[in-house]
N, C-alpha and C positions, 0 to 999 in steps of 0.2 A: 235870846229864847229858843226851847228845839221844837221840834213836829210835836211834840206827845202836849206839851204847858198851850201852844195856838189849837188843836184841836178840842182840848179843856174849855179853854174860852170858850168857845160856841156850841160844844157841846153845854153849857151853865147855860148860855143864851139861850137853847130850844128847849131846856128842860120849865125855864121858868116862863116860856113862850106858853107853851102846854097844859101848866099849871094852871095860867091864866085864862087861855081858852074853855078848859073843861070847867071852868069856874063861872061860866058867861050862859046867857038863857035866850030862847029867842033868836029872830030875825031883828037883830041890831045892832048899829053901826060901831061898837065893841066888838062883838062878835066879827063881822067882815073885816077891822081890821088888824086884830088877832090873828085870824087867818091868815090873809094874805100877808102880812107880815113872817108867819112862821113857813108858810108855804115859800115863801124865795128864802127863808136863811135854811130850809132843808132843804132847798135846791142848789144853792150854793155851794152849801158846805159839801156835799154827795159832789159835785163834780171837782171842789178844790182837791176835798180827800182823795177822793179816785185817782185825777194826775196825779199830785204828788206824795200822797201814801201809800196805796196800793198801788199802782201803778208800779214802782222802781222794786216792790213785790215779789209779784208774781212769778219774773225770771226766777227768784230763788226757788227750790225746791219743799223746803220745811214751811213754806210760807203762801203758798198757792193756793192750796187747797183755801187756809180762813182768811187771803184778799177775795175771792172770788166768792166767798159764804157773806162780805162785807158788801161786798159789791149788790149781789143778789137780793139782802137787806133793802139797799135802796130800792130796790125795784117794787117790794113787796110794799116798801113808804111810800113809792110815788105813785103806788097804784090805791093807796087807803086816802091819797089827797084827791086822783084823783072819785073817789065814788065821793069824797063829800063837794067835792064840786059840782058833780051831779046831782045833791039830795036839797029839798030844800031846808034852808037852817033853822026853820021854827019846828020844824019836825024832831018827835024825841029819832028817828032814828038816824039823826044828824049826828046829835051828841053819842050815841052809841058808838057810832062810827069812831066820830073825835076821841073819844074814850080808847081805841084799840088801837091808833094809831100812838095814840101817845104810850102805851101799853110796849107797842111795836118801837119804838124809837126810844122808850128807855130798855128794853130790852138788851139794844142794838150797841146804844151808848154803853152799856152794864159791858156787850163782850168786848166791845175796843177796849176801854180802858181797866177790865180787872185781866184779860188775858190777851187778844190780841196788840194791847202797846210793849207789854212784857217780854215777846217770842218776838217780834221787830227792835226790840229795844238790842236783842242779840245781835242782828243782822246790821244795824247801824252805827256810824261808830259818831262819834260826839260830831263833828263838824258833817258828818250827811245829814246828821240832827235838827241841826242847824240850818245850813243849807236850804232842807225839803221844808222847815219853819219859815224863813225868809221867802220864797216859791207860794206856800201855799198862803199865804198874809197878803202878800203883794197877786194873789188871786182875789180874793175875800174885798180886800178894796178898792178893788178897779170893777171889780161886779156890784157892790154892796151898795 
């Protein structure tokens, strides 16, 4: 497995959780459970990705701006999660913020999968891609 396959696997988990979350309504156990799981997945993924994908790219001139952009988007996602935590789950505002979160995360995943992966693929060799995946997956397993 290479780093791109490892990250895509987690992106699929995030997409699935987001789809399920925005289909919920009210202050229900289902909504609470999905939100808790999504929050954990997004936080773990961002931490692992920043350590084992973005960090090795920051010193490389052609990748630095892209890596910083990805990290900035992680912070924007964190801010939306904080807004959800402060909003009553049975309010219409909560669902609006959840949909904004879904849109922001999906935009971020598309950016990574359709441009950032291709650019960084020119920087890493096959062994590096596998080593990064091993470290990324180990981090995810340890903290999941």
